[in-house]
C-alpha positions in Angstrom: 0.1 0.2 -0.1 3.0 2.4 0.7 4.2 1.9 -2.9 0.7 2.7 -4.3 0.7 5.8 -2.4 4.3 6.6 -3.3 3.7 6.1 -6.9 0.6 8.2 -7.2 2.3 10.8 -5.4 5.3 10.6 -7.7 3.3 10.5 -10.7 1.2 13.5 -9.4 4.4 15.3 -8.5 5.7 14.7 -12.3 2.7 15.9 -13.7 2.6 19.2 -11.7 6.5 19.8 -12.1 6.0 19.4 -16.0 2.6 21.7 -16.3 4.6 24.3 -14.3 7.5 24.5 -16.7 5.3 24.9 -19.8 4.6 28.3 -21.0 1.2 29.6 -20.5 -0.3 30.1 -24.2 -3.8 31.0 -24.9 -4.5 27.3 -25.7 -3.2 26.0 -22.6 -5.2 28.5 -20.7 -8.2 27.7 -22.5 -7.7 23.7 -21.6 -7.0 24.4 -17.7 -10.2 26.4 -18.0 -12.1 23.8 -19.4 -10.5 21.2 -17.2 -11.4 23.3 -14.2 -15.0 23.8 -15.4 -15.3 19.7 -15.6 -13.7 19.2 -12.1 -15.3 19.5 -8.6 -14.3 22.1 -6.3 -13.0 18.9 -4.1 -11.3 17.4 -6.9 -9.4 20.8 -7.3 -8.8 21.3 -3.7 -7.0 17.6 -3.6 -5.0 18.7 -6.6 -3.8 22.0 -4.7 -2.8 19.9 -1.3 -0.6 17.6 -3.7 1.0 20.9 -4.9 1.4 22.1 -1.6 2.6 19.0 -0.4 5.4 18.8 -3.1 6.8 22.2 -2.1 10.7 22.1 -0.9 10.0 23.2 2.7 8.1 20.0 3.1 10.9 17.7 1.4 11.9 14.8 3.8 15.2 15.2 5.1 18.0 12.4 4.5 17.7 11.1 8.1 13.6 10.6 7.4 14.4 9.1 4.1 17.0 6.7 5.9 14.4 5.7 8.7 11.5 5.4 6.9 12.3 5.2 3.0 9.3 6.6 0.6 6.5 6.7 3.2 5.0 10.2 3.5 6.0 12.2 6.6 2.9 12.9 9.0 3.2 16.7 8.1 2.9 15.8 4.4 -0.3 13.3 5.2 -1.9 16.2 7.1 -1.6 18.5 4.1 -3.4 15.9 2.1 -5.9 14.5 4.6 -8.7 16.8 4.6 -9.0 17.5 0.8 -8.6 13.7 0.5 -11.6 12.9 2.8 -13.6 15.8 1.3 -12.6 14.3 -2.2 -13.9 10.8 -1.1 -17.0 12.1 0.5 -18.1 14.1 -2.7 -18.3 10.6 -4.9 -21.4 10.0 -2.4 -19.9 7.9 0.4 -21.0 8.7 3.4 -19.0 9.5 6.1 -20.2 6.7 8.3 -19.4 4.2 5.4 -16.0 5.8 5.1 -15.0 5.2 8.8 -16.4 1.7 8.4 -14.4 1.0 5.2 -11.3 2.6 6.3 -11.3 2.7 10.1 -10.2 6.4 9.8 -6.5 5.1 9.1 -5.0 7.9 7.2 -2.9 5.7 4.7 -6.3 3.9 3.7 -8.0 7.4 3.1 -5.2 8.9 1.3 -5.3 5.8 -1.0 -8.7 5.4 -1.8 -8.5 9.4 -2.5 -5.6 9.0 -5.0 -7.6 6.3 -6.8 -10.4 8.7 -7.2 -8.3 11.7 -8.3 -6.3 9.4 -10.9 -9.5 7.9 -12.3 -11.3 11.1 -12.4 -8.1 13.1 -14.0 -7.1 10.5 -16.6 -7.9 10.6 -20.2 -10.1 7.9 -21.1 
């Protein structure tokens, strides 16, 4: 499960870095507007939380990487937690069902949110 979360984060980080480096042309701005119009506010907040989590000040230290490997730090998980929970609830799952399904386990909630995010943002 750690690898799934890590894979999702790495993929999203690569995508967000790639998008930040491109010049904003009128065409790309139009595509971004269309994407934003098609996405829910919860999905957009989760995307912004991923970008926030990937900022340099939240990067893991060498010691952390040596001790915990690729696992997200508690600080980074907390940045994602509320937007992830809101994203899951926006799909129609009740809070009671979410607690029953995940036991309020942060890693399970984040994993479920990443799956929803990827399924809703991937090209079909």
